[in-house]
DSSP file (Angstrom, degrees, kcal/mol; ACC not computed):
  #  RESIDUE AA STRUCTURE BP1 BP2  ACC     N-H-->O    O-->H-N    N-H-->O    O-->H-N    TCO  KAPPA ALPHA  PHI   PSI    X-CA   Y-CA   Z-CA
    1    1 A M     >        0   0    0      0, 0.0     4,-1.9     0, 0.0     5,-0.1   0.000 360.0 360.0 360.0 -40.7   12.5   -2.6  -22.4
    2    2 A S  H  >  +     0   0    0      1,-0.2     4,-1.8     2,-0.2     5,-0.1   0.819 360.0  55.2 -67.7 -28.4   12.1   -2.2  -18.7
    3    3 A E  H  > S+     0   0    0      2,-0.2     4,-2.2     1,-0.2    -1,-0.2   0.902 107.0  51.0 -65.9 -39.9    8.4   -1.2  -19.1
    4    4 A N  H  > S+     0   0    0      2,-0.2     4,-2.6     1,-0.2     5,-0.2   0.887 105.9  55.4 -63.9 -39.1    7.9   -4.5  -21.0
    5    5 A I  H  X S+     0   0    0     -4,-1.9     4,-2.6     1,-0.2    -1,-0.2   0.941 109.9  45.6 -59.0 -47.8    9.5   -6.5  -18.2
    6    6 A L  H  X S+     0   0    0     -4,-1.8     4,-2.6     1,-0.2    -1,-0.2   0.893 111.6  52.2 -65.0 -39.4    7.1   -5.1  -15.7
    7    7 A E  H  X S+     0   0    0     -4,-2.2     4,-2.2     2,-0.2    -1,-0.2   0.923 111.8  46.1 -61.5 -44.2    4.1   -5.6  -18.0
    8    8 A V  H  X S+     0   0    0     -4,-2.6     4,-2.4     2,-0.2     5,-0.2   0.919 112.2  50.5 -66.5 -43.2    5.1   -9.3  -18.5
    9    9 A L  H  X S+     0   0    0     -4,-2.6     4,-2.6    -5,-0.2    -2,-0.2   0.918 111.1  49.3 -60.7 -43.1    5.7   -9.8  -14.8
   10   10 A N  H  X S+     0   0    0     -4,-2.6     4,-2.4     2,-0.2    -1,-0.2   0.904 109.1  52.9 -61.9 -41.0    2.3   -8.3  -13.9
   11   11 A M  H  X S+     0   0    0     -4,-2.2     4,-1.4     1,-0.2    -2,-0.2   0.941 112.5  43.6 -59.8 -48.2    0.6  -10.5  -16.5
   12   12 A Y  H  X S+     0   0    0     -4,-2.4     4,-2.1     1,-0.2     8,-0.2   0.907 113.3  51.1 -65.4 -41.5    2.1  -13.7  -15.0
   13   13 A A  H  < S+     0   0    0     -4,-2.6    -1,-0.2     1,-0.2    -2,-0.2   0.891 109.3  51.0 -63.8 -38.1    1.4  -12.6  -11.5
   14   14 A N  H  < S+     0   0    0     -4,-2.4     3,-0.2    -5,-0.2    -1,-0.2   0.805 108.6  52.5 -70.0 -28.3   -2.2  -11.9  -12.3
   15   15 A K  H  < S-     0   0    0     -4,-1.4    -2,-0.2     1,-0.2    -1,-0.2   0.919 136.3  -6.3 -71.4 -44.1   -2.6  -15.4  -13.9
   16   16 A N     X  -     0   0    0     -4,-2.1     4,-2.4    -5,-0.1    -1,-0.2  -0.661  61.8-176.2-158.0  91.5   -1.3  -17.3  -10.9
   17   17 A R  H  > S+     0   0    0     -3,-0.2     4,-2.4     1,-0.2     5,-0.2   0.886  86.2  51.8 -60.9 -42.9    0.1  -15.3   -8.0
   18   18 A Q  H  > S+     0   0    0      1,-0.2     4,-2.2     2,-0.2    -1,-0.2   0.922 112.4  45.0 -63.4 -44.8    1.2  -18.3   -6.0
   19   19 A L  H  > S+     0   0    0      2,-0.2     4,-2.5     1,-0.2    -1,-0.2   0.879 110.8  55.6 -65.5 -37.8    3.1  -19.8   -8.9
   20   20 A F  H  X S+     0   0    0     -4,-2.4     4,-2.3     2,-0.2    -2,-0.2   0.946 109.8  44.3 -59.2 -50.2    4.6  -16.4   -9.6
   21   21 A V  H  X S+     0   0    0     -4,-2.4     4,-2.5     1,-0.2     5,-0.2   0.908 112.8  52.7 -62.2 -42.6    6.0  -16.1   -6.1
   22   22 A E  H  X S+     0   0    0     -4,-2.2     4,-2.5    -5,-0.2    -1,-0.2   0.912 111.5  45.5 -59.9 -43.6    7.3  -19.6   -6.1
   23   23 A I  H  X S+     0   0    0     -4,-2.5     4,-2.7     2,-0.2    -1,-0.2   0.861 110.3  53.6 -72.4 -35.0    9.1  -19.1   -9.4
   24   24 A V  H  X S+     0   0    0     -4,-2.3     4,-2.5    -5,-0.2     5,-0.2   0.951 112.6  44.7 -61.4 -47.8   10.6  -15.8   -8.2
   25   25 A K  H  X S+     0   0    0     -4,-2.5     4,-2.4     1,-0.2    -2,-0.2   0.929 114.4  48.7 -61.6 -45.7   12.0  -17.5   -5.1
   26   26 A Q  H  X S+     0   0    0     -4,-2.5     4,-2.3    -5,-0.2    -1,-0.2   0.907 111.9  49.5 -61.2 -43.0   13.2  -20.5   -7.1
   27   27 A S  H  X S+     0   0    0     -4,-2.7     4,-2.2     2,-0.2    -1,-0.2   0.920 110.8  48.7 -64.0 -44.7   14.9  -18.2   -9.6
   28   28 A L  H  X>S+     0   0    0     -4,-2.5     4,-3.0     1,-0.2     5,-0.5   0.899 111.4  51.0 -63.2 -39.4   16.6  -16.2   -6.9
   29   29 A N  H  X5S+     0   0    0     -4,-2.4     4,-1.9     1,-0.2    -2,-0.2   0.904 110.9  48.4 -62.9 -41.5   17.8  -19.4   -5.2
   30   30 A E  H  <5S+     0   0    0     -4,-2.3    -2,-0.2    -5,-0.2    -1,-0.2   0.871 118.3  40.1 -66.7 -36.7   19.2  -20.7   -8.5
   31   31 A I  H  <5S+     0   0    0     -4,-2.2    -2,-0.2    -5,-0.2    -1,-0.2   0.923 134.5  15.3 -78.0 -46.3   21.0  -17.4   -9.2
   32   32 A F  H  <5S-     0   0    0     -4,-3.0     4,-0.4    -5,-0.2    -3,-0.2   0.630 103.4-111.9-107.5 -17.0   22.3  -16.5   -5.8
   33   33 A G     X< -     0   0    0     -4,-1.9     4,-2.4    -5,-0.5     5,-0.2  -0.130  43.0 -71.7  90.9 160.6   22.1  -19.6   -3.6
   34   34 A D  H  > S+     0   0    0      1,-0.2     4,-2.5     2,-0.2     5,-0.2   0.907 126.6  45.7 -59.5 -50.7   19.7  -20.1   -0.7
   35   35 A A  H  > S+     0   0    0      1,-0.2     4,-2.0     2,-0.2    -1,-0.2   0.924 116.9  43.1 -64.6 -46.0   21.3  -17.8    1.9
   36   36 A T  H  > S+     0   0    0     -4,-0.4     4,-2.7     2,-0.2    -1,-0.2   0.892 113.3  53.0 -68.0 -38.5   21.8  -14.8   -0.4
   37   37 A A  H  X S+     0   0    0     -4,-2.4     4,-2.8     2,-0.2    -2,-0.2   0.925 109.4  48.7 -62.0 -44.4   18.4  -15.2   -1.9
   38   38 A E  H  X S+     0   0    0     -4,-2.5     4,-2.1    -5,-0.2    -1,-0.2   0.899 112.3  48.9 -62.5 -40.3   16.7  -15.2    1.5
   39   39 A T  H  X S+     0   0    0     -4,-2.0     4,-2.2    -5,-0.2    -2,-0.2   0.924 111.9  48.7 -64.4 -44.2   18.7  -12.1    2.4
   40   40 A L  H  X S+     0   0    0     -4,-2.7     4,-1.8     1,-0.2    -2,-0.2   0.915 110.0  51.3 -62.7 -43.7   17.7  -10.4   -0.8
   41   41 A I  H  X>S+     0   0    0     -4,-2.8     5,-3.1     1,-0.2     4,-1.2   0.896 108.5  52.9 -60.5 -39.9   14.1  -11.3   -0.3
   42   42 A Y  H ><5S+     0   0    0     -4,-2.1     3,-0.6     1,-0.2    -1,-0.2   0.938 110.7  46.0 -59.2 -47.7   14.3   -9.8    3.2
   43   43 A Y  H 3<5S+     0   0    0     -4,-2.2    -1,-0.2     1,-0.2    -2,-0.2   0.748 107.6  57.8 -70.5 -23.6   15.6   -6.5    1.8
   44   44 A L  H 3<5S-     0   0    0     -4,-1.8    -1,-0.2    -5,-0.2    -2,-0.2   0.769 131.1 -91.6 -73.6 -24.9   13.0   -6.5   -0.9
   45   45 A G  T XX5 -     0   0    0     -4,-1.2     3,-0.6    -3,-0.6     4,-0.5   0.536  58.5 -98.8 121.6  16.6   10.3   -6.6    1.7
   46   46 A G  H >><S-     0   0    0     -5,-3.1     4,-1.4     1,-0.2     3,-0.7  -0.245  77.1 -27.2  75.0-161.7    9.7  -10.3    2.2
   47   47 A N  H 3> S+     0   0    0      1,-0.2     4,-1.5     2,-0.2    -1,-0.2   0.789 132.2  64.9 -61.7 -29.2    6.9  -12.2    0.6
   48   48 A E  H <4 S+     0   0    0     -3,-0.6     4,-0.5     1,-0.2    -1,-0.2   0.910 103.5  46.7 -61.7 -41.0    4.7   -9.1    0.4
   49   49 A A  H X< S+     0   0    0     -3,-0.7     3,-0.9    -4,-0.5     7,-0.7   0.866 108.7  55.3 -67.9 -35.5    7.1   -7.5   -2.0
   50   50 A L  H 3< S+     0   0    0     -4,-1.4    -1,-0.2     1,-0.2    -2,-0.2   0.782 101.8  58.3 -68.8 -25.5    7.2  -10.7   -4.1
   51   51 A N  T 3< S+     0   0    0     -4,-1.5    -1,-0.2    -3,-0.2    -2,-0.2   0.656 102.3  59.7 -75.3 -16.2    3.4  -10.7   -4.4
   52   52 A D    <>  -     0   0    0     -3,-0.9     4,-2.8    -4,-0.5     5,-0.2  -0.900  67.7-165.6-117.3 101.0    3.6   -7.2   -6.1
   53   53 A P  H  > S+     0   0    0      0, 0.0     4,-2.7     0, 0.0     5,-0.2   0.836  88.8  53.7 -56.0 -35.4    5.7   -7.3   -9.3
   54   54 A S  H  > S+     0   0    0      2,-0.2     4,-2.5     1,-0.2     5,-0.2   0.952 112.7  41.8 -65.7 -49.4    5.9   -3.5   -9.4
   55   55 A T  H  > S+     0   0    0      2,-0.2     4,-2.6     1,-0.2     5,-0.3   0.932 116.3  49.7 -61.7 -46.7    7.3   -3.2   -5.8
   56   56 A M  H  X S+     0   0    0     -4,-2.8     4,-2.7    -7,-0.7     5,-0.2   0.924 112.3  47.6 -59.1 -46.0    9.6   -6.1   -6.4
   57   57 A T  H  X S+     0   0    0     -4,-2.7     4,-2.3    -5,-0.2    -2,-0.2   0.930 113.4  46.6 -63.0 -47.4   10.9   -4.7   -9.6
   58   58 A H  H  X S+     0   0    0     -4,-2.5     4,-1.8     1,-0.2    -1,-0.2   0.910 116.3  44.2 -63.9 -42.7   11.5   -1.2   -8.2
   59   59 A K  H  X S+     0   0    0     -4,-2.6     4,-2.1    -5,-0.2     5,-0.2   0.897 112.2  52.2 -70.2 -39.6   13.2   -2.5   -5.1
   60   60 A L  H  X S+     0   0    0     -4,-2.7     4,-3.1    -5,-0.3     5,-0.3   0.909 111.4  47.6 -61.9 -41.5   15.3   -5.1   -7.0
   61   61 A R  H  X S+     0   0    0     -4,-2.3     4,-1.8    -5,-0.2    -1,-0.2   0.864 110.1  52.8 -67.2 -35.7   16.5   -2.3   -9.4
   62   62 A A  H  < S+     0   0    0     -4,-1.8    -2,-0.2    -5,-0.2    -1,-0.2   0.879 117.7  37.4 -66.3 -36.8   17.3   -0.1   -6.4
   63   63 A I  H  < S+     0   0    0     -4,-2.1    -2,-0.2    -5,-0.1    -3,-0.2   0.914 132.0  24.0 -80.6 -45.2   19.4   -2.8   -4.8
   64   64 A L  H >< S-     0   0    0     -4,-3.1     3,-1.3     1,-0.3    -3,-0.2   0.491  87.4-156.2-106.2  -5.1   21.1   -4.4   -7.9
   65   65 A G  T >< S-     0   0    0     -4,-1.8     3,-1.8    -5,-0.3     4,-0.3  -0.375  70.5  -6.5  66.3-140.4   21.0   -1.6  -10.4
   66   66 A M  T >> S+     0   0    0      1,-0.3     3,-0.9     2,-0.2     4,-0.6   0.741 126.4  70.2 -64.8 -23.9   21.1   -2.6  -14.1
   67   67 A G  H <> S+     0   0    0     -3,-1.3     4,-1.4     1,-0.2     3,-0.4   0.708  81.8  76.0 -66.0 -18.8   21.7   -6.3  -13.1
   68   68 A A  H <> S+     0   0    0     -3,-1.8     4,-2.6     1,-0.2    -1,-0.2   0.874  87.8  57.7 -61.2 -37.7   18.2   -6.5  -11.9
   69   69 A D  H <> S+     0   0    0     -3,-0.9     4,-2.4    -4,-0.3    -1,-0.2   0.861 102.4  53.8 -65.0 -34.2   16.8   -6.6  -15.4
   70   70 A A  H  X S+     0   0    0     -4,-0.6     4,-1.7    -3,-0.4    -1,-0.2   0.904 111.0  46.8 -64.2 -39.8   18.8   -9.7  -16.2
   71   71 A I  H  X S+     0   0    0     -4,-1.4     4,-2.1     2,-0.2    -2,-0.2   0.906 111.9  50.2 -67.4 -42.2   17.4  -11.4  -13.1
   72   72 A L  H  X S+     0   0    0     -4,-2.6     4,-2.2     1,-0.2    -2,-0.2   0.876 108.7  51.8 -65.8 -37.4   13.8  -10.3  -14.1
   73   73 A R  H  X S+     0   0    0     -4,-2.4     4,-2.4     2,-0.2    -1,-0.2   0.873 108.0  52.9 -65.0 -36.0   14.3  -11.7  -17.6
   74   74 A Y  H  X S+     0   0    0     -4,-1.7     4,-2.3     2,-0.2    -2,-0.2   0.915 108.0  50.5 -63.4 -43.1   15.4  -15.0  -16.1
   75   75 A V  H  X S+     0   0    0     -4,-2.1     4,-2.4     2,-0.2    -2,-0.2   0.921 110.4  49.9 -59.9 -43.9   12.2  -15.1  -14.0
   76   76 A I  H  X S+     0   0    0     -4,-2.2     4,-2.6     1,-0.2    -2,-0.2   0.919 109.0  51.7 -61.8 -43.4   10.2  -14.4  -17.1
   77   77 A K  H  X S+     0   0    0     -4,-2.4     4,-1.3     1,-0.2    -1,-0.2   0.908 111.0  47.9 -59.7 -42.1   12.0  -17.2  -18.9
   78   78 A E  H  X S+     0   0    0     -4,-2.3     4,-1.0     1,-0.2    -1,-0.2   0.872 110.9  51.0 -67.6 -36.9   11.2  -19.6  -16.0
   79   79 A M  H >X S+     0   0    0     -4,-2.4     4,-2.3     1,-0.2     3,-0.6   0.903 104.3  58.2 -65.1 -40.4    7.5  -18.5  -16.0
   80   80 A D  H 3< S+     0   0    0     -4,-2.6    -1,-0.2     1,-0.2    -2,-0.2   0.862 105.0  51.7 -56.4 -36.1    7.4  -19.1  -19.8
   81   81 A K  H 3< S+     0   0    0     -4,-1.3    -1,-0.2     1,-0.2    -2,-0.2   0.816 116.2  39.0 -69.7 -30.5    8.3  -22.7  -19.1
   82   82 A R  H <<        0   0    0     -4,-1.0    -2,-0.2    -3,-0.6    -1,-0.2   0.701 360.0 360.0 -98.5 -21.8    5.6  -23.3  -16.5
   83   83 A I     <        0   0    0     -4,-2.3    -3,-0.2    -5,-0.1    -2,-0.1   0.407 360.0 360.0-111.1 360.0    2.6  -21.4  -17.9
């Protein structure tokens, strides 16, 4: 399942990188609130990490463990709505 998550994230990022980053940020803000989302983005590696789904996924899993996949599925759901 986790391989599929990364494949889908890569597909969306390749279609529209700017929209992908915007939706990742928006999703993290909705889940965690602004301050925590900004802190998490910082620990992920900033906007550069958000531009690379593989890096973002690996770092998010390292920080949040199994809960990361629920967040990534939420991002995919939000992308489905917009693309």
